[in-house]
C-alpha positions as CSV (number, residue, x, y, z in Angstrom):
1,X,84.5,-35.0,-56.2
2,X,85.3,-33.3,-59.4
3,X,84.6,-29.6,-60.3
4,X,83.5,-28.7,-63.8
5,X,85.9,-26.6,-65.7
6,X,85.1,-22.8,-66.0
7,X,86.2,-20.3,-68.5
8,X,87.2,-17.8,-65.9
9,X,86.7,-16.8,-62.3
10,X,83.4,-14.9,-62.9
11,X,81.7,-17.6,-65.1
12,X,78.7,-19.1,-63.1
13,X,76.7,-21.8,-64.8
14,X,77.8,-20.6,-68.2
15,X,76.3,-17.1,-68.0
16,X,78.6,-14.4,-69.1
17,X,79.3,-11.9,-66.3
18,X,78.1,-8.9,-68.4
19,X,74.6,-10.4,-68.6
20,X,74.2,-10.7,-64.9
21,X,74.2,-6.9,-64.4
22,X,71.9,-6.1,-67.3
23,X,69.1,-3.6,-66.5
24,X,66.2,-3.0,-68.9
25,X,65.8,0.6,-70.1
26,X,63.5,2.8,-68.1
27,X,61.6,4.1,-71.1
28,X,60.7,2.0,-74.2
29,X,62.5,3.1,-77.4
30,X,60.6,5.5,-79.7
31,X,58.2,3.8,-81.9
32,X,57.1,1.2,-79.4
33,X,53.8,1.2,-77.5
34,X,50.3,1.9,-78.9
35,X,50.3,2.9,-82.6
36,X,47.1,4.4,-84.0
37,X,45.5,1.9,-86.4
38,X,47.2,-1.1,-84.8
39,X,45.4,-3.3,-82.2
40,X,43.0,-2.0,-79.6
41,X,43.1,1.7,-78.7
42,X,43.9,2.6,-75.1
43,X,41.0,3.1,-72.6
44,X,39.3,6.4,-73.0
45,X,37.6,7.9,-69.9
46,X,35.5,10.2,-72.2
47,X,33.7,7.1,-73.5
48,X,31.8,5.6,-70.5
49,X,30.5,2.6,-72.5
50,X,33.7,1.8,-74.3
51,X,34.8,2.1,-77.9
52,X,34.5,-0.1,-80.9
53,X,37.8,-1.8,-81.4
54,X,37.7,-1.5,-85.1
55,X,36.5,2.1,-85.6
56,X,37.2,3.7,-82.2
57,X,33.6,5.0,-82.2
58,X,31.9,5.1,-78.8
59,X,29.5,2.2,-78.2
60,X,25.9,2.6,-77.2
61,X,24.5,1.7,-73.9
62,X,21.9,-0.4,-75.7
63,X,22.4,-4.1,-76.4
64,X,22.3,-5.6,-79.8
65,X,20.9,-8.9,-78.6
66,X,18.1,-7.2,-76.6
67,X,17.2,-5.0,-79.5
68,X,17.1,-7.9,-82.0
69,X,15.0,-10.2,-79.8
70,X,12.6,-7.4,-78.9
71,X,12.2,-6.7,-82.6
72,X,11.7,-10.3,-83.6
73,X,9.1,-11.1,-80.9
74,X,7.4,-7.8,-80.3
75,X,8.4,-5.9,-83.5
76,X,4.8,-5.6,-84.8
77,X,4.4,-3.1,-82.0
78,X,7.7,-1.4,-82.7
79,X,9.2,-2.4,-79.4
80,X,12.7,-3.1,-80.7
81,X,13.0,0.2,-82.5
82,X,11.6,2.1,-79.5
83,X,14.3,0.5,-77.5
84,X,17.1,1.7,-79.9
85,X,15.5,5.2,-80.0
86,X,14.3,5.1,-83.6
87,X,10.8,6.4,-82.8
88,X,9.7,7.3,-86.3
89,X,10.4,3.8,-87.5
90,X,8.7,2.3,-84.4
91,X,5.6,4.5,-84.8
92,X,5.4,3.4,-88.5
93,X,5.5,-0.3,-87.6
94,X,2.9,0.2,-84.8
95,X,0.6,2.2,-87.0
96,X,0.7,-0.3,-89.8
97,X,0.0,-3.1,-87.3
98,X,-3.0,-1.2,-86.0
99,X,-4.2,-0.5,-89.6
100,X,-3.8,-4.2,-90.4
101,X,-5.9,-5.2,-87.4
102,X,-8.6,-2.7,-88.1
103,X,-8.9,-3.7,-91.8
104,X,-8.4,-7.5,-91.1
105,X,-12.1,-8.2,-91.8
106,X,-11.3,-7.4,-95.4
107,X,-8.5,-9.1,-97.2
108,X,-6.3,-6.0,-97.4
109,X,-5.6,-6.0,-93.6
110,X,-4.3,-9.6,-93.7
111,X,-1.7,-8.7,-96.4
112,X,-0.7,-5.6,-94.4
113,X,-0.1,-7.7,-91.3
114,X,1.8,-10.3,-93.2
115,X,4.0,-7.6,-94.8
116,X,4.7,-6.0,-91.4
117,X,5.6,-9.3,-89.9
118,X,8.1,-10.1,-92.7
119,X,9.5,-6.5,-92.3
120,X,10.0,-6.8,-88.5
121,X,11.5,-10.3,-88.8
122,X,14.1,-9.2,-91.3
123,X,14.7,-6.0,-89.2
124,X,15.3,-8.1,-86.1
125,X,17.8,-10.4,-87.9
126,X,19.6,-7.2,-89.2
127,X,19.7,-5.9,-85.6
128,X,21.3,-9.2,-84.4
129,X,23.7,-9.7,-87.3
130,X,24.6,-6.3,-88.6
131,X,26.5,-3.3,-87.3
132,X,23.4,-1.3,-86.3
133,X,23.3,2.0,-84.4
134,X,21.1,3.6,-81.9
135,X,19.3,6.9,-82.5
136,X,22.5,8.9,-81.5
137,X,24.5,7.0,-84.1
138,X,26.5,4.9,-81.6
139,X,27.1,1.2,-82.5
140,X,25.0,-1.2,-80.4
141,X,26.9,-3.3,-77.9
142,X,27.4,-7.0,-78.6
């Protein structure tokens, strides 16, 4: 049985002896770790719903998908905007819908209803696709 040659008495499997005793530093060197503006910010206990990874702004407890679908399907009654807390906009949509139904026997009411329906459809798509906020100014969750 032959023994492979070694470079010295401490050489085991080709690993230099000084590498076997290497210990990593206890603290990372300065400049490592989280840097503001790079990557995701660290968790923040002051933001119970989390933060937007791009802006660091706290996220709303309202869902973007729920707001958009409510606005598309029930937007003529302002439900999607009531959900996000924009009550003035929701009351305007609801009152125009009621006005359209009241005046539907004349031609003007039909045009009002068509206009409101187009408005809430576009508004629902904007809620789903855009970076919309709730009434407090927090971005809606994805």
